[in-house]
Structures are given as C-alpha cells and as structure tokens.
C-alpha positions, 0 to 999 in steps of 0.5 A: 494466506494473505499476503502483500506488499509494495511497488510503485515504480520500474527503473531500468538500465537499458545502456547511455544516452547523448540525448540532453538530460535535465540535469536533476534527472541524473543521480549515480550514472543513472535516472533519479527515480525520486523525481519520476524522470521518463524517457519518452520517444514520441515516435518509434526509433525517436530521439529520446525525451527527458521529462520531470513532472510531477503531475501524474495525469501527464502520463503521455503528454502528446496522447500517444508516446512511447515509453521504455519502447512500449506504446501508451494511449491515453484514455482519458476518460478515467485517465489511466494509460492504457497498454498496446500489445505494440513493440518497437525496436530499441534504437540505441543504447539508453538510460530510460527510467518507467514508472508505474503506476504513476510519475510521482514516487519510486523507490527503487535504486536503477536496476537492469530489467531486460530479462524477457517475461518468461524470465520473470515469471520462472525466477524464484525469489521469494523462498528462503529459510534463512535470516538476512544477515541485516534487515533491507532498507527500502531507498526512501523518495525525499520527504519521507524519513525513517525511524525506529520504535524501540520495543522490548523485541527489536526496533520496529521500522516506522516511515514518516512523511510530514507536510513540507513546513513541518519537515523544514522548520524555520531557522530564523526569526525572518523565516519564522516570520513567513512561516507564520504567515502560510502556516499549514493548519494542523492535520489528524494523522494517518496511521498505515499498517501493511498486510502479509508479506508487505513493509511500511513501503508499500504506503509510499505513494499514499503517503506522498499523495497526503503529505505533499499535496494534502498537508496531512502527517503520515506514518507507515510501520512495518511488524517484526520480520518485515521491511527494516523491522528486526528479524526472527528467524524462519521457525520463529516468524513461522510459528508467530501469532496473530496476537504478537504481530497485534501487540507490534501494531499497537505499539506504533499506534502508542507511538504516534498517538503520543508523538502527534498528540492526537487520535489518528485515522487507522488504515490497514490492507488485507492482513493489516486491516484484519490486525487494526481490527483486532487491536481495536476489539480488544482495546490493549494487546500485550499490555499495550493500550490501543486507545480510540481511534479517529476514523477507520479504513480497511483496504481489501481488508481481511473481514472480522467474520473471518477469511475462510472466503479469501483463502478458498478465493486464493485457492482455486485461484490457483490449482498448484496451491497445496501441491506445490506448498506441501511437495515443493516447498515443504511447507513454505508460507511463501510458496503461494507467491514464490514466482512473479507470475503468481506474484502478478496474478494475486496482487495485480490486474491483468494490465501491471507490468511484469517487469514491474511485478519483479521489482515489488518483490524486491522488498518481500520478506522471504519467509512469512508467518504461517499463524497469522493469516490461519488466526484469522480463520474464522471470525475473530473480532467483535465488531461493536467494541471496534465501533465503540473505539472508533470516536467518529461524529455523530454523523457521517461515516466512521469506517471506509470499506475501500474494495479493488473491483478485480480483487481476486483474493478479498472480491467484492460479495466478500467487501459488500458483507463486511460493509452490510455486518458493520452498518447492522452493529451500527444500527442496533448500537445506535438506536439502543444509545450505546453509540452516540451517533445518527442511523441514517439511510443507505444511498447506493450509486453505481456499486457503491453506498453510504450511510449508518455510519460505512462507506463502501467504494470500489477503486474500479480495475483495481487488484487486490494491492491497488495502492501500488496498482495502475489505478492507485490514485483513485483509491488515494482520492476516495479515502482522501474523501472519506478522511475530510467528512470525518 
C-alpha cells in the first residue's frame, strides 16, 4: 500500500496577545494563515513580534529566534531551519502561528494544538467504516480556486491556480491597455496527481510556487473518495480498482487539456505516479482518451515495474503492520497510517514536527481503496508506450524521476532503477527510429544524473511526502528546472 496526503502548515491558538499585530494577520479572531504571519520571539519570554512575509528564506530573520516556544537557528548552507531540543516557558497567553515547512502557504483553520506529542502519537483519527455526510473541503489560500468536473459517477474536485493576470482579467479599456503592456506569456500548464490517502490539496505549496512566482497555470485533481470529490461507501471504495481511479485521472487530464487548449506537464506522486504511467501506457481508460503530454515528472512514484519492493520496505519499517491490520483493524486499508506517529514515520523526515503531522492528517480520507495499490504490485506498465506519449523535443529530458533522500518507501535504489529502465527503453526506441530523439551520454554528479531522456534528482533530507516536508522548496526548484528545459 502506498498512501499519501498533504500538508504544509500549522496554526495554533494559544490564547490572546496584547502585542500589536498587523491587521492583515487577523481573521476571525485569529491569525490569518494565508499571509503566513508568524509569532517570533527574539528572546525567551520576549514581546511577540508578528511578521508577514512571502520570503521563505526568512524563516528566522535574526538568525536565531523562538517560534511557538521552540528555538530555531538558521543553517545558511541549506537554508533550512534547524530545530534544537530547547523548550522555553510560555509567557502569558498569546496567539501564535507556526508554518512548517514554509511560510508561504497554509491551508488550515486555527485550532488548539497544545496536546502533547504523546497524545498525538496515540490518537487514531484515520480509521472509519462510514462515508462522510459531506465531502471535506480544505480552506484554500488566495489565488487557488475549487471547481468540479462532472463525471457519470460523480463530481471530481479540481483545484486551479492561475497566474495573477488570469485570475483578475481587465474590466476596463485602460486596464486592458495596462495589461497588454505587462501581459504574462502563456505557459504550459502543470497537472498534479496525488497518491493514496492524498488529495489535490497536498499540491497547494507547489501550485502557489509555480503560479505566483513563475506564472505557470496549475491544476490538481482529487480522485473519487479523496478531497472534496464524491465519496463511495466503504465497501465500494475498498474494492475500487486501479483502472477505475485511472479513469478519474484521465477525465481530469482531458478536461484540463480542453480548457487550456494544449498539452500539459503531468506530475504524479507515489501511487498517483503509478496512475499517470498506467494512463499513458493504455492511452485510453474507461472510454476516455488520454492523449499526449509534454513531459512527465514522477515524484516518489510507484515504479512501472511494480511496487513489491515498496511494499516490502513498508513491511520492514513497521513490524506491527500485519498484526495491527488483521487483528486490530480487521483489514482496514488505513491501518498502516492509523496514528500520528505512524504517519510521520512513513511520510516525513525525522525533523518534521509531530504537531504538523497531526494537521496533515486532518485532510486524509478515513478509508481507501485496497485494490488500487495491489494492482501495482507487479509490472503494470509498458515503458515504451509511456515514452511514445510524451511529445518532448528531439533533445533534452522527457521524464523527471524525483526522489526523497530519506524516503523509506520508494527508496533511492528503487527510484534509480526506475530511471535506468526508462533510459534503456529510450535508447532502444531512439536507435530504432521509433522515437524522434537524440541519444546522449548519461552525466552523473553528486548522486544525480541526466541523459537519455531522463533526469534523476534527489531532494536532500526529504521523506516520502517531500512536497509537504521541511525541504519542499528544493523539490519544487528541481521540478522547475525540468519544466524549463522541456
């Protein structure tokens, strides 16, 4: 089983503060998470200073500071905040907001997170046999909108992040002339596919990174039983096959291709990466044509040669995997992720705060398909078909394999093997003129490699869910480099 989900930030309500707060930081009596306002105490017990910034490099402006009563220092080499096991006493009641792993986007309402780490690790919020009365809707930050794709089975959630000028079209001739002078060039859309136990919302940090900072239209889909899409009942979802979820993905791709009027670059994470490859291999799923794409990025993806190695990694990571699933949760698909501690162990780097994992859990579905991951257990993709459906160029890379250095499921050896298999097929197709492409040498540098149509990149220190981990931006920048060379 491969499961995922999202998050990006954490809001904490610890009381009220007499400190002066930027009015933009307030919303509904609390801190506005969308402006990434932070309560920074320069010294233990110091007067809270509220900061609003879009600069992710300024996690700790003073180099060393206190955020939510934890001491942070700045590692200038990696630009990542380094936690020290130093706690300080709370001084009075105050509103505070802490953002992990970044201060640009947060998608959660403020909530009391004063429980201890032990309480978080013991809670079991993920197990349910009952369908939610209404699909949960994640609060969205400015610049991202929610729409629905109507399908014969039910509505599918589609999150959309467009560059600013497309979100705010001109309403007068003068505005139109001004827009003409600064018009944003049309760019190829990015389409994001989540993995098991995820939703479109797991991609919010990447969507804002690409749409805000690089004017790239972004779309993210939630399959049935995920996010705000329609929910089958437990048994129906349990027996939902991989091909059925692939049909949802195919409908999303077709809708965005028609809306944007061009091919997309598709990004798939974990089991979602497996679905992307399956759709491209088949070409047509459930009567829906997939068409061609401009490029493919597989992020911590289930490899097309099968997930047996991934499943074994999970099995050896969690010694109680089978006993818990069989005798405690009666075969429930969410059993391997039934506590906050398990979610952190499987999805994130060791440094990721447990309280942030608890927020991440709030977006995870309460049950999942059992047949989806098992449909990927053995080889399920013809790599030749996948490569033929990527338009690409005669030179450069068509596929990006993006791996987390500390991914405990899709480990580096699995990701490297996936890159090598695609390169081998690429060489064969190019040399026999079945693919219009140049065969170049593979260049390796510091554990990464480029050549034969494939880039292999590693996100240093990151776990399986690296688009929501502390080092999320490094992965986004590597994806941007791949996108720009297409």
